[in-house]
N, C-alpha and C positions, 0 to 999 in steps of 0.2 A: 585513638582507638583504645578503649578500655579493656583490660585483660583480667579475667578471673580464672584461677586455676584451682583444681582440687583433685585428690586421688580418687579413682573410681574402681569399683570392684570389677574384675574381668567378667563376672556373671552378667553384668548389665550391658556388655558390648556385643556387637555382631561377631560371629565366629572368626577367629584368626588362627591360622596354623602355627602352633608354637610347641616346641618340645619342652614338656614340663617334667622334671625328674620326680620319682615316686617319694623321695624323702628330702626334706630340707632342714636346715638348722635355723632356729630363731636367732636373729642377730640384731644388733642396734640398727635402727632405721637410718637411711641416708637422706638428708634433706637437700633438695635441689632448689635453688632460689635464683630469681633474676631480680635485677634492680634497675628497672627503667625509671628515669627521672628520680623523683623522691619517694617512689613506692617500692615496697618489697613484697614479692609474692612467693609463698612457700608451697612446695609440693610435698605433703607428708606421706610417709609409707608406714602403714600400721603393721605391727607384729602380732600374730595370733596367740591365743592363750596356750600354755603348755599342755601336752597331751595328758599328763598325770594331774588329776584334779587336786592332789595334795601338794603339788609343787607350786611355789610362788616365785616370781621374778621381779624384784623391786626396780629393775632397770629397764623394763619393757617400755618402749615408746608408746605413748597414748595414741588412740585412734584419732582420726581427723577431727572428730567432734569433741574430744576429751580436752581437759585442761591439765598441762603438765604440773607435777607437784615437785617431789624431791628426786626425780629421775636423773641419772647421770646424763650429762650433755652428749648429744650425738656428735658425729664427726663434723669438722668444719664444712660449711656449705660453700659450694663453688659459686662465685659471683660473676655474672656475665654482664659486661658493660653494655648499655643500650647502644644500638646502631643508629644510623642517621634516619631510618624510617620511623613511622609512627609506632611507638611502643613495641619495637620489633622484639619478638621472643624466639630465639633460636631453639632448635630441637634439643631437648634435655640430653646432657651427656654426663657420664660418671667416670671421672679419671681413675686410672688403675690404682693410684696411690690411695685415693679415698676408699675405693672398694676394698683394698687390702686392709686398710686401717679399721674398718668396721666389721671385719670377718675374723672370727676365731675358730680354729679347728674344733671338731666335736669332742666334748669332754674336757677342753681346756678353759681356763678362766680368762675372760676378756678384761680390757682395761677397767671396765666398770665393776669388776669383781664378781661376776656371775658365771655360772656354768651353762652353756647352751644345751637345750633339750632337743631331742629328735622329734620332729613333727610328723605325725601319721598322715596317710593319704587323705583322710576325711577332713583334716584341718586345712588342707591346701585351698579349699573352696573359699575360705575366709581370708586368705593371704593376699595382700595387695602387691607387695614387692619386698624381697629379702635378697641376701647375698650369701654365697658359700665359697668353698675353696676353689671350685672349678668354674663357677659361673658368676661374673661380676654383677649381674642383675637378672631378675626374673623376666624372661621375655614376654610373659603375659601381663606385666605391669601396665597400667593404663593411666593416662593423664587426661582429664577433661578440662577444657578451656573455653571461655566465652569471650568473644570479641565484639565490640560495639563499633558500628560503622560511623565514621566521621565525615564531615563535608569534604568533598574532593576525593574520597576513597573510591577505588574500583574493586570488584570482587577478587581479581587476581592479586592485587597488591595487599588486600586484607589477609588473604590466605597465606601468601609468601611471608609477609611480615609477622604472622602468627607462628611461623615455624614449619609450615607445610612445604614440602619440596615442590619445585617447579613442575615436575612430572605429575605428582599427585594433584596439584592445584589445577593444572590443565585438564587432567582426567575427570576430576569432580565437576568442573564447569561444563565440560562436554556432556557429561551424563545429565546435567540439569537443563540443557539447552531447550528441550521440548516442554519443560515445565516452568521455566523462569528465565527471563532475559536479564543478564547482568546489568544492563543500563537502567533497570527498574530498582536497583539498590538505592535505598534512601538513608540519609543520616539518622542515627538513633536505632536502626535495626540491629538486632543481636544475632550472631551466628555462633552456634555451639559446635565445638570441634572435640573429637576424641582421638587420642594417639595411642598406639601400642608398639612395643618393640618388635622387630622383624623375627622371622621364624628361627633363624640361626644366628647366634651371637657368640663371638669369640672375645678373648681378653681385649680390653680397650674400650673406647667410647661406645655408647649405645646410640644407634640411629633410630629414633622413633618414627613410625609411619602413621599416616592418617587412616583411620578405619571408619569414621562416621562424621557426617556434617549434617546439621539441621538448622533451618531458619523458618520464620513465619512471615511470608510476604503479605498476608492479609489476615484479618481477624477470623476468617472462616476456613483457613487453609494452612497446613504445615507441610514442609518439604523435607525429605530425608534423603541423604546420599550415603550408601554403605559400600564398603570394600567387599568385592566378591572373592570366592576362593581362587579364581584365576589371577587375582591381583588388580583387576579392573574395578570400575565403579558402577553401581546401579542406583537410579533415582526413582522415587515414587512420591506421590502426594497423599496426604491424609486430610480428608474434609472434616471440619469441625462443625457439628450441628449447632445452628443458631435459631432462636425462636423470635419471630416477629411479634411485636406488641405495639398497640396504640394506647398512649397514656395521656391523662390530663393532669396538669399541676397548676396550682394557684397559690398566691401568697400576698402578704401585705408588705409594702415598701416602707422602710424606716430611714434609709440613707440614700441608697441607689438601687435601681432595678437590677443591675448585675449582681450585687451582693444578696438581695432578697431572693432572686431566682436561684442562685447557687445554694443558699441555705435551704431552699425547698427541694433541692436535688435535681434541678434542671441541668443537663449537660451544657458545657461551655459553648459548643457549636450551635446549639439551639438558641441560647441566650444571644449570641452574636447575630444570628439570622433575624431574631425578633427585633433587636435594637436597630439593625440596618433597615428593616422594613418600616419600623415605626418612626425612624428619625426624619422621614420626610414631613411628618406632621407634628412631631414632638421635639421640643428643645430640652434635651436631657440635662442641660446646665441650669435651666430656670423653671421648667414646668413641674418637675418632680417635687412632691411635698410628702412629709411623713403621713402615713395613713392611706396613701394611694394604693391601689391594688392591681394585680395582673393575673392573667390566666393564659396558659399555653396548652395546645393539644399537638402532640408530635408522635412520630414513629420512632421505634428503637429496636435494636437487635440485641438479644441477651444470650449469654453462653449457657452451658448446661447447668451451671450453678445459680442462674438467675441474675448474674452480674451484667452490667452494661458492657457490651462488646463494641457496639458502634451506633451512634445516633443516626436517625433517619431524617425525614423531612419535617419541617415545621408546617403543620396543617392549618392552624388557627392561632391567632394571637389577639388578645384584648388588653387594654390598659385603661384604668379609670383614674383620671387626674382631676382632683377637686370637684368630683361629681360628674365630669364629662367623660364618656366612654368612647374609645377608638377601637374599632374591630377590623381585623384583616383576615381574609380567607385566601388560601392557596388555590389557584385554579389553572388548569392546563387548557389552553384555547385549542380550537380546531386545527390550527397550523402547527401545534406542538409547542408553542411558546408558553412558558410557565411564569406567572407573576402573582403578586398579591393584590387583592382588590378589596375595597370597602363595600358595605352592603348595597350601595347604589351601582356597583359595577364599575367604579372608577379606579384606575390603577393608582397604587400608592406612590408610584414614581412621579416625581416632579421634574421639570426641565433641569433644575439645579439642586445640588445638595446644599443645605445651610451649614453643615459641619463637615468639612472635607478631611478631617483627621480624627481617628478613633481615640477615645480615652482622654481627650484634652479638656482643659478648663479655659474659660474666657478670662484672660488677664487684663485686657484693655478693650473697651467698647468703641463704637463709632461716635465721633463728635469732638468738641473742643476738650483739650486736656493740657496739663502742664507736662511738657516733653521731659522724659526722664534723663535725657542726655543734654539737650540744648538748654534746659532750665527755664523756658518761657512757654506761654500758652501757644498751642499750635493745633490746627485741625487734624484730627486723626481720621483718615478716610478709609478705614477698614476695621476689622476685628482681629485682635491678637488671641491666638490659642496657645497656651503654654503646654509644652510637651517635651520629653527628653530628646536629645540629639539622636537622629537616626529613625525617629518615628515616621512611618510611611504617610505620605500625603496623597490623597485621591483626587482625580479629576472630578470637579463638581458636576460635570455634565458632558455629553457628547460634543465634540468640536475639533477644531484644528489649532495647533500651536502657532501663534503669530510672533512670540518673542520667547527666547530662552537663552540664559547666560547672565553674566554680571550686569547690573543696571543701577547706577548711581548709589544712593544710600540704601536702596532695597537689598543690596548684596546680590546673591544668586536669585534669579527671578524667572518666573514662567507666566505667560499670559495665553489664555485659550479663548478663541472666538467661538461662541456656541451657535449663534445665528446673526442676522443683521442687526439685532437689538442688544443682545446680552453677550458679555464677556466676563471672565473671572481672572484674577491675578493672585500669585502666590510668591511671597518674598522671604528673605533671610534663610534660604534653603542651604543645607550643608552639601548636598550633591543631587544630581539629577538621575532619574531612572535611565538605564542603558538604552541606547538606540533612538532617543528622542532628538528631534531637530525641528527647526522652523518648517512648517508644512506637514508635520506628523499628525495623523488623525488618531484621536484618543476617544475612549468610551467612558461613560460615567462609572466611577468606581475603580478605574485603572490607576495603578500606582505611577505617579509622574515624578515624584521627588521625595526628599527626606528632610525632616525638620533640622534646622541648624541655627546659627547665630551670626551669619555673614552680614556685611554691611553695617549700618548704624543700629546696633542691638545690644542690650544689656545682658541677654541670656538667650538660651534656645527657645524659639517659639515660631509659630507660623503667622505671618501677617497676611490676611485674606481679604480680598476686595471683590465686590461685584460692580461691574460697570454697565450702565444702561445708556446706550447711544454715546459711549465714550466717556461718560462722567461717573465718578464713584458715588454709590448710594449705600444706605445702611443695609448690610447683608442680613441682619436679623429681622428687619421689618418690610423689606421689599416684597411685593406680591409677585410670586413666581408662577409662570404658566404651568398648568397641570399636565399630567401624562395622558395616556389613551383612555377612552371610555368605551365600554362594551355597548353594543346596540343590536336590535333585531333578534335573530335566532341565537346569536352568541350570548346575548344578555339573558335570554330565557334559559339557556343551558346553564349559565352561571347561577341563576336563581335556584334552579333545581339542585345543583351541586351544593349550594349554600344551605338549603334546607336539609339535605342529607347530612351535612356536617353538624348542623344544630342537633339533629336526632342522634347522631353518633356521639357527640359530646355528652348529651344527657345520658345515654346508655353507659358510657365509660364512667361518668361520675357516679351513677347509681351502682355499678358493679364494684367500683373502688370502695364505696361506702359500705356495701354488703360484705366485702372482703374484710374490711376493718372491724365490722361487727360480727363476723363469723357466720353470716347467713347468705352465702353466695347463691344467686339464682341465675338461670339461663337468660341471656339477653333476648329481647324481642327482635328477631332477625328481619321481620317484615318492616320494621321502622328503621333499621340500620343494617342493610345487607352487606355493607362494607366492613362491619365490625369483625375483627380477626376470628372471634369465636364462631361466627356465622359462616366462615369460608371453609 
């Protein structure tokens, strides 16, 4: 759990009942720090400028954004040893001894050699936290903290480990229950917390209390939990306006489609969807050549500043390889099933994937070779894909697992029977996906295992085999059965949708060109009624 702390002005917090005296003395700031693991996090308390413009104070502690120069050092910071929980941060406390050490009576010279000035009421609004003779700390002092959710965390443990009391944690979660389910918490999410001292504080440690919690469960929604005057919590949602756009992007490939698309500004999710759809027809290890081109049309959601908030669907993809163009259109059939089809209405899906692991390179092909371990020529009855240990391996097609477990020199091994003719095998696996066993039914693209180097292997890789009637064949050249093909009324509907997409693509490209030239014109909505500007 990543922790970020900073001092926060009370003016930025929800109201908290706190008794604030009319006059305060400017004192050396007290630094509170925690030391979880190897990190040190400081909570700085700023001292406001003296009331008299002519007075100067060389020992004033700089604000949170300032850089200390020759100022006298503040009092020793209390170090709290980390607990057993994830980066646990206990509620900040100021020992009496330290509070006294940094407080000098009005008119007397402190250890730093300066005289404290009386701060008028109007300067209190800028004060973050000070101390005086009678009050060890300013009750309205605030500490802002951001925690990052880690794998295995729950909302209650995140809050308690961050210093929230159990009562406040349960109260905040209960207030959220109608807006957010704690089980929907995801690793990487950030939760912003703000603490403030209680209303009444006596000499001794300060027990800070939670006054605000905020998180963003989705790109278009923020959630806030604030402490009410009665001590309870209230939650509310803030919708973030997003703008839907349909864009077209194209580019030239120099090394890989992924790099070229990223350079063109295509979101990673769209690139992955395009590669997955095109991989049924394109061998990305061998077919891509410098000078090949691509074009994608996709939806996106932008925030108020025009930045990408969330990618939408890939609507169209084309790639031209050595003069041959492959085109794919996204189409939703009458039964609600969505797939990608070529201009003939044929599904891009084949019965089997030729490359069942992403981002891999072929390190050894099918055929006779000098075995790297045995040292003599031996038939290699599959294709080896080099990839790091732990890389997911996908089922090449729908089927039933017929073998799973250690198997001779193959090491950990899985075999899937797809129909009466075809089967696929996966070897040298590091571990299997959970819940799989002989008889388990899997679907194309399901993660079945992870790359490893078990059995007779010199390094991590996937050994992949395609079996036809029980015999291994070359996975890269075997003719695979095609997927479904549209016909009749469904084919006519697809053709109409394809023509709409062609018109939409032309409209988008023309609009983008006009925008680049500064001569934007209204689109022809009769030709492309689905274009966002026409809706």
